[in-house]
Phi, psi and omega in degrees: 000126182296137179056043182300319182294318179292323177296316178298320180297318179296319179301311181292325180293327177298318177292324177296324178300316177295312183298328180280355180072025183271347177213169171234143178052238184257011180291160180079175179194162180224154176211159177224135179287137174231112184073197183265346190235003183218162171214152174264139181221152179295150182284165182283131168071019180252138180296135181298327182290342182256358182294144172239158181306321183287350179283343185292145181261137177262121188241139177277132177291334185284310187233003178067013174291146187233159175233144178140169184284348183229159175293140177290164175312142180293349178265021183300326180295324178295317178297316182299319180300320181288320178297324178290320183288321187238096181300336181282345181287127179240348183209131181235144176228124171259115183248166170240040185297144194299299188297317180295322178299318181292316183287340179281355184297331184290338183079005182256155175298148182256124177287134180227058182296138178086357180271113181291336182275313187274334185085190187289331184216143173252119181288159178235126180284141177297152184291140169204160179302141177302151173069015181256160175296328179297316179295318179301317178295319180296322179292317177300316180300316180294315180298324180292334181286339178226076191296345180259355182274132181270019182219149172225127172283141177248115185302122180068013189215013176102223185206161173237127181243149184216156177190171178294337180209178183302314184298319180294319180294318178292326177296321178295321178297315180295319180292320178298318180293322178298313181296318182288321183298328181293346184250004180286144176286158175284132186285343182091180185289156176294167179300154186287339184217147178271116179263007167088153171240151186212162173225137181282139178233075183067241180276001180237174171214147178263123180249129176245120182221125182053037178080000181255129182259133176225155179245135182225158175275132179299323185280353184285111181268007179259006182294153177265156176296139008268354180301325181297323178296312180298316181297320181296320179293318179295328177288330187269331189227153180277055178255156183237356181209137176231124184239131178281141171235111187243014179297156185302323180294319178293322177298315178299315180298324182294343180261006188275002180127170183294329181250124183240106182273140180289146175264344183239143182302320187292329176289321177302320181289306191277335186245324180154149180294334172209133179260163181245149171243126186214159171295152183309324182294338181248007186292323182299317179294322181291343180280346186307127178076010184227171178246008177203153175219138174274138173258115191307119178079000185242331185133224183213158175240126185249134187244152177200158176281356173209167178294321179301318181294316179296322178294323177295318178299316181296318180299316182287324177296320176303314182297317181294322179295323177291322176299324178298321177297319177298319182296326182296333183252003183236115179301144175092353179281135181224153173297167174302133179309134185307318180295319179294319179298319180295318178298315182295319179297315180299315180297317181296315182299317180293318181294318180295317180297319180295318180293319180296319178295320180294319180292324179292322180294335183272354184285000000 
């Protein structure tokens, strides 16, 4: 297998990316330069824990044509632009790390005084839809403005880190998160009441609230709140897990109005182009077409067809709620443009459905 050592390195780095908390599920991507005219990159939409060395795509720097059993990451153009711009770059990581995602909302360069790794300033790329040539150009422009910085913030979309090798790129990611985390606002107290998390068990569901586990019938319409809320959602939608998010940032977001627009691309994709905030009695209806709903003054309820999926939604919603706090105190921060959010949500739903059908056909 050509470039076997580099393929193995990318596979292990993908798992390291997950373990470090720099991405959720299949978000983000990694690449390694091989020779002067090509690079290997992780494939599109595949779980890092399931990657094999042979899954990596070999991409031409000249025309972006690829070789391999899977489509390369949709951000291949962004990686190619950096490899062309910086001959010293040998390894790239596109992350969705929390603090950097939040601090990038302003669209302004980030001062990093005293950071030996980042230098005095971290540039921020102008917003564009993910996976587009426009975003790739914006990232190149930002990187060119600070030629010694190994990081670029992507407005509403995370960060891109680079280095001569894997260790340098991961060190840049860690340093960027350290610098950004020191500037995050405090989210405030958790929600006042636990409205429970649950998992469906056929015709029943298990509800855990305040550490106490109870079992209920999905069809029982005489249940009291909060069991009644969970049962109503299970009757209405094909979800198998509901997880409460009661962190202070989510509580603040739940009070921001009936319509809650995402500030980060990944929440728009995985949860909805616009989320709703509603009283518990109306929450099931407000969840329609979405993977999360805010409960006014209480936090949010995150849904998934599996526990892993619901946990990913909750993790990303937490990050978006924290980004909202940053936006409230920083002039110029805006949610993802509604049209862009809608396009991303539609693409994600179609892509997820296609992957699920393909996996089912292969069983």
